[in-house]
C-alpha positions in Angstrom: 88.9 114.3 124.6 85.5 115.8 125.5 82.4 113.7 125.4 79.2 115.5 124.4 75.7 114.0 124.9 73.3 115.4 122.3 69.7 114.9 123.1 66.7 115.9 121.0 63.2 115.7 122.5 61.0 117.3 119.9 58.1 115.3 118.4 58.9 117.0 115.1 61.4 114.8 113.2 63.0 117.5 111.0 64.8 120.8 111.5 63.1 124.1 110.9 66.0 125.3 108.7 65.7 122.4 106.2 62.1 121.0 106.5 58.6 122.5 106.5 57.2 122.5 110.0 60.5 121.3 111.3 61.8 121.6 114.9 63.5 124.8 116.1 65.1 122.9 119.0 66.6 120.4 116.6 67.9 123.3 114.6 69.6 124.8 117.6 71.1 121.6 118.9 72.5 120.9 115.4 74.0 124.4 115.3 75.6 124.0 118.7 77.1 120.7 117.7 78.4 122.0 114.5 80.0 125.0 116.2 81.4 123.0 119.0 83.0 120.3 116.9 84.5 122.9 114.6 86.4 124.2 117.6 86.9 120.8 119.2 87.2 118.3 116.4 88.2 115.5 118.7 84.9 115.6 120.6 83.2 112.3 121.1 79.4 112.7 120.4 76.7 110.5 121.8 73.3 111.0 120.2 70.0 110.2 121.8 66.7 111.1 120.1 64.0 110.7 122.8 61.6 112.6 120.7 61.4 109.9 118.1 62.4 106.9 120.4 61.2 107.9 123.9 62.1 105.7 126.8 59.2 103.9 128.5 57.6 105.8 131.4 58.4 104.6 134.9 56.1 101.7 136.1 55.6 99.9 139.3 57.9 97.1 138.2 60.6 99.7 137.3 60.4 101.3 140.8 60.6 97.8 142.4 63.7 97.0 140.4 65.4 100.4 140.8 65.1 100.3 144.6 66.2 96.7 144.9 70.0 96.6 145.7 71.9 95.6 142.6 73.3 92.4 144.1 69.7 91.2 144.9 68.1 92.0 141.5 66.4 89.2 139.7 66.9 88.8 135.9 63.5 90.5 135.1 64.6 93.5 137.2 67.8 93.9 135.2 65.8 93.7 132.0 63.4 96.3 133.4 66.3 98.7 134.0 68.2 97.9 130.8 67.2 101.2 128.9 67.6 103.3 132.1 71.0 101.9 132.7 72.0 102.7 129.1 70.8 106.3 129.5 72.6 106.7 132.8 75.8 105.3 131.3 75.6 107.9 128.5 75.1 110.7 131.0 78.0 109.6 133.1 80.3 109.6 130.1 79.5 113.2 129.0 81.1 116.4 130.2 78.6 118.4 128.2 74.9 117.6 127.8 73.1 119.5 125.0 69.3 119.0 125.2 66.8 120.3 122.7 63.6 120.6 124.7 60.6 122.4 123.3 57.8 123.7 125.4 54.6 121.7 125.2 51.7 123.1 127.3 54.1 125.0 129.5 56.4 122.1 130.3 58.8 119.7 128.6 57.5 117.0 126.3 56.4 113.8 128.0 59.3 112.1 126.2 61.8 114.2 128.0 60.1 113.8 131.3 60.4 110.0 130.8 64.1 110.6 130.1 64.5 112.5 133.4 62.6 109.8 135.3 65.0 107.2 133.8 68.2 109.0 134.8 67.4 110.1 138.3 68.4 106.9 139.9 69.1 106.0 143.5 72.6 104.6 143.7 73.6 105.8 140.3 73.0 109.5 140.1 71.8 110.3 143.6 72.5 108.7 147.0 70.0 107.7 149.5 70.4 106.6 153.1 67.5 106.9 155.5 69.8 106.6 158.5 72.0 109.6 157.3 71.8 112.6 159.6 70.3 115.7 158.0 69.4 115.2 154.4 69.1 111.5 153.5 69.6 112.3 149.8 72.7 113.7 148.0 73.9 114.2 144.4 76.4 111.7 143.0 77.5 113.9 140.1 78.3 117.0 142.0 82.0 116.8 141.4 81.9 115.5 137.9 82.3 118.9 136.1 79.3 118.4 133.9 77.6 121.2 132.0 74.0 121.3 130.8 72.8 123.4 127.8 69.0 123.6 127.4 67.9 124.8 123.9 64.2 125.4 123.8 61.4 126.8 121.7 58.0 128.3 122.6 54.9 129.2 120.8 54.2 132.4 122.7 56.7 135.0 124.0 57.7 136.5 127.3 58.7 133.2 129.1 62.2 134.4 129.9 63.3 135.5 133.3 61.5 138.8 134.1 59.2 138.2 131.1 55.4 138.8 131.0 54.5 135.1 131.5 57.7 133.9 133.2 55.5 132.1 135.8 54.1 129.8 133.1 57.5 128.5 132.0 58.0 125.0 133.6 60.6 123.8 131.0 64.0 125.2 132.1 63.0 125.4 135.8 61.9 121.8 136.0 65.0 120.6 134.1 67.3 122.6 136.3 65.7 121.2 139.4 66.0 117.6 138.3 69.6 118.0 137.1 70.7 119.9 140.2 69.3 117.1 142.3 71.8 114.7 140.8 74.6 117.3 140.9 74.6 119.1 137.6 74.3 122.8 138.4 76.3 124.5 135.6 73.3 125.2 133.3 73.0 127.5 130.3 70.1 128.1 128.0 68.8 129.7 124.7 65.3 129.7 123.4 63.3 130.6 120.3 59.9 132.3 120.9 57.0 133.5 118.7 56.6 130.1 116.9 52.8 130.3 116.8 53.0 133.8 115.3 55.0 132.6 112.2 56.0 136.2 111.2 58.9 138.5 111.3 59.1 138.2 115.1 59.7 134.5 114.8 62.4 135.0 112.2 64.1 137.6 114.4 63.9 135.3 117.4 65.5 132.5 115.5 68.3 134.8 114.4 68.9 136.0 117.9 68.8 132.4 119.3 71.3 131.2 116.7 73.7 134.1 117.5 73.3 133.3 121.2 74.1 129.6 120.5 77.3 130.6 118.7 78.3 133.0 121.5 77.6 130.3 124.1 79.8 127.8 122.3 82.6 130.3 122.2 82.2 131.3 125.9 82.1 127.7 127.1 85.2 126.9 125.1 87.1 129.7 126.7 85.8 129.1 130.2 84.7 125.5 130.5 84.1 125.6 134.2 82.5 129.0 134.6 79.5 129.4 136.8 76.0 128.8 135.4 74.2 131.8 133.8 
């Protein structure tokens, strides 16, 4: 049975197909989930809404606790890492991670950055040994067969690879970097553009994105371990 981790990071609570001023990324993740579960009805779905219930940002106490060996942690340290441990546990269970991450000021929302900071954990998702020859860091999820799907939305247009303002897109690149660091390198993405234009170009971009989501679900179902695109 496949386990799918569904993450929404938009600050908008509703979906753009059913609510005024709703989220395009929530619309895309819901579409992915519906299409996937129709093909794989036995899928176990874990849902995490970091847009509405964001994890706390990393603090000095969190860092102290995270870099203290587990056997030496005091009770306050375990409590400090309680949410982070839950987020990591969810990630470890999932074969597929579907993340709806809109672009806010050229990068991911602060809520999703806090999520990343909570799951990139020494001893849990990456290894660290200062005495190790060469690179003292290594990914712990490299052989776990996980796939990441990033479903995004942007107010402007031309952020895609080769686009007019590709260099301003720090959403997918930053997420890819963080997940590759812990060993998740099979990454796929779809995005809606033209949100701030609110005209036919937006409507067309949504239609294209929805079709791309459907095609991606089908392709991942046929070739679950294919290389990232």
